[in-house]
Every structure is written in C-alpha cells, then in structure tokens.
N, C-alpha and C positions, 0 to 999 in steps of 0.2 A: 486608485490601485485596487485590483481585484483581491478579494480575500477568499481563500478556499479552505474547506474542512476536509481533511483526508484521514481515513481510519486505517490504522495498521492492525490487522487481525491475523489470527492463525493459532496453531497448536502451541502449547507451552514449550518453552526452551527451543524456540525456532530461530531466535535472533532479532525479534521485533525491536527491542530496546536498543540493541547495538546498532542496528541500521538507523533508527530514529536519531540516536545521538550523533552518528556519523553524518547523516544528511543535514542535520541542523547545526553542525559544527559545535555541538555541545560537549563532545569529548573526542579525543583522538585514540583512546584505548580500544583496541580491537578485541582482546580477550578479557580475562578477568573472572572473578567469582560470580556465579549465577545468583541473581536476586530476582525472584519473580515479581512482576508488576502486580500491585494490588488494585484491582478495578481498572483504572485508567490513569494515564499520565499524559498531560497536554504539553507539547513543545511548540513554540511559535518561532518562526524565522522567515526571512525574505529569501526568495529564490528567483532565478531567471529561467522561466520555462522556455523550452525549444518548440518551435512549430506553432505557437499560438498566433492568432491573427495580428496582434499588435506588438509582440515581442518585448513587452515591458515587464518589470519585476512584479511579483505578486507576493502577498503575505500568506504564508502557509500556517495553518493551525493543524498540527499533526497529532492525532489522538492515538497514542500507543496503548492499545487495549490488552488486558490480561487474557491469556489463553486458557485460564481456569474456568471450567464450566459452572463453578459456584457463583459466578457473576452474571450468568445468563439473564437473570431478571432485570439487569441494568441495560441490556443491549438495545431495547427500543429507544431509550433516552440517548444512547451513544449515536445511534443511526440518524436521529433527528437532524435535518438540515445538512447532512454530509453530502459532499460533492463527488467523492471518489473513495474507493476501497482498494487497499493493497493487502493481498493475502501472502503471508510469509511462512515458509515451511522449510524443514530440513529434509532434503531428498534422500538422506542416508537413513532416515527412520521410516520404515515401510508403513507404519500406521498413519503417518502424516498424510499420505495420499487419500485415505478414506476420510480423514478429518477435514481436509480442505474442501471436500465436497459438501460437508455439513456447513462449514463456514460460508461457502458460496451461497448455499440455499438460504441461510438465515440472514446474511447481510447484503447480498447482491440481488438474488432473484426476488426477494420480498420487497425490495425498494424499487425494482424496475430500472436499475442502472443500465446504461448502455455498455457494451463490451469495452469501448475506449475509455470508460471511466473506471475500469478495473485493471489490476496489474498483479501478476504473480511473480514472487521472488523466491527462487530455490536457493536458500542461503546455506553456504558451506562454512562450517565453523573453522577457526584457525587450526592448521595442522591436519586437516582432514584428508588432504591429498586427492579429493574428489575431482572429477572432471565434468565438463559441460557435455552431458550426454542426453539423448532423447529420454524423456520421462514418461512413465505409464499414466498419463492423465486421462480423465474422463473426457468424452467428446466436447461437452459444453465448456470445460476448462481449457481445452487445447485451442479454443478460439481467442483466448485472452493473450495479451502481451506477456511474455515470460522472459526473464533473464536469470542467469546463474550468478549469484553474488559471492565474490571472494574478496573480502576487504584487505587481505594480506597481499594478494597478487595484483588485483586490478580495481583499486578503490574508485578511480575516476570513471571507469566503465559504469559502475553502479550509479554514480552521481549523474552522468549524462543520460542514462536510461530513465532515471527518476524525473529529470527535467523534461525529457520528451513526453513522458507520461503526464506530467503537470500541464504541458502544452495541450495535450488531448483533453484533459479535464476542463481547462479554461475555454477551449473551443466549444465543448459541449455546454458549458455554462452560458457562453455568448449566444449560441444557437437557441437555447431554452429561453433566454431573456428576450431575444428577437421575436420568437414565436409568441411569447406572452404579450409583448407590445403590439404585435400584429393582430392578436385576438381582440384587443381593445377596440381596434378600428373596424372590425367586421361584426 
C-alpha cells in the first residue's frame, strides 16, 4: 500500500482543520468555535484515490499546518518528504489571495513539486452564501487544480476532488520511483 504525506497549508482561519477532519472522517461537525492549530496536527487515514494507475487504497498522512507565521522556522521540517501540498484559503478574504502566493513560493516552488502534486481549495465557511466564481489568481496559481469547497451544500464534491488529487499525487510518486529505478540501470 502506498503511503503519502500531504501538507494542508494556507492563511489562518481558512478552514484547513475543518477540511482535514472532514476528509479523514475524524469529525462530522462543519461549523463550530475557531481554535487555531498550534504548529502542526497530523491526521492519518486510508483513502481510495481516483485515477491512480492501480486504483488501490493508500494511506494518507495529512499534515494540518498552522497558518500562523510564528511557526515559519518549522516549515523546512514539515516539508521534508512531503508528496503533495494543498493550499486552502477563504476567497471572501481579499488578503488571502496575496498570502497564498507566499505559501506557494515557500512550500511548492522551493520543493520543485509538479503542478499535479498541488491543489487549491477555495473554502467557503458555513452560511457564507458565496458562489463558485472565477477568482483573481496569479498566473502560476491558475495552472493548479482548484475547487470551491462548501461542506454544507456539496460535501461529497470535495471528497471526490480530493481523491482525484490523491490519484495525481500517487501517479507522480510512481513516475518518480520508476525514474529512480531506471537511473540505477543506466
């Protein structure tokens, strides 16, 4: 069974923990009182990725990272051996658009991850009434897979999109492993 390490990053109060709990089936509560993550919280679960070469279950190690910049000194350790990065932001907060560019630069560009190993989630909080509209993303961010998340209205849409993303990550891991094995022979 493949094991993959996925980082959930983004500005504070964007919904990272709510989404991590939902995807891992750790909690069914969508709303609730905001409690900021201190450093990182690791959630492990099995998932059935879509579109991966062998379509078998994989073990997901989801690292729910704090959005507080005071933990920046810990980020290199968090990034070590990660296979994918999900940037979560609230599209109703204008400053989040600038902040996700910083997150992309620090966690994705610096690691040299492929676009298919990255995923953007525009998370709409309960009761926001927001709609899935075109977002003012920078050019390098608009190349990434993006979904609008609304756990009140379409929770399974979020789960399916995450499983497609996991399939992309597993395919990238398989390709990397094959290239590594081929380099041994040449």
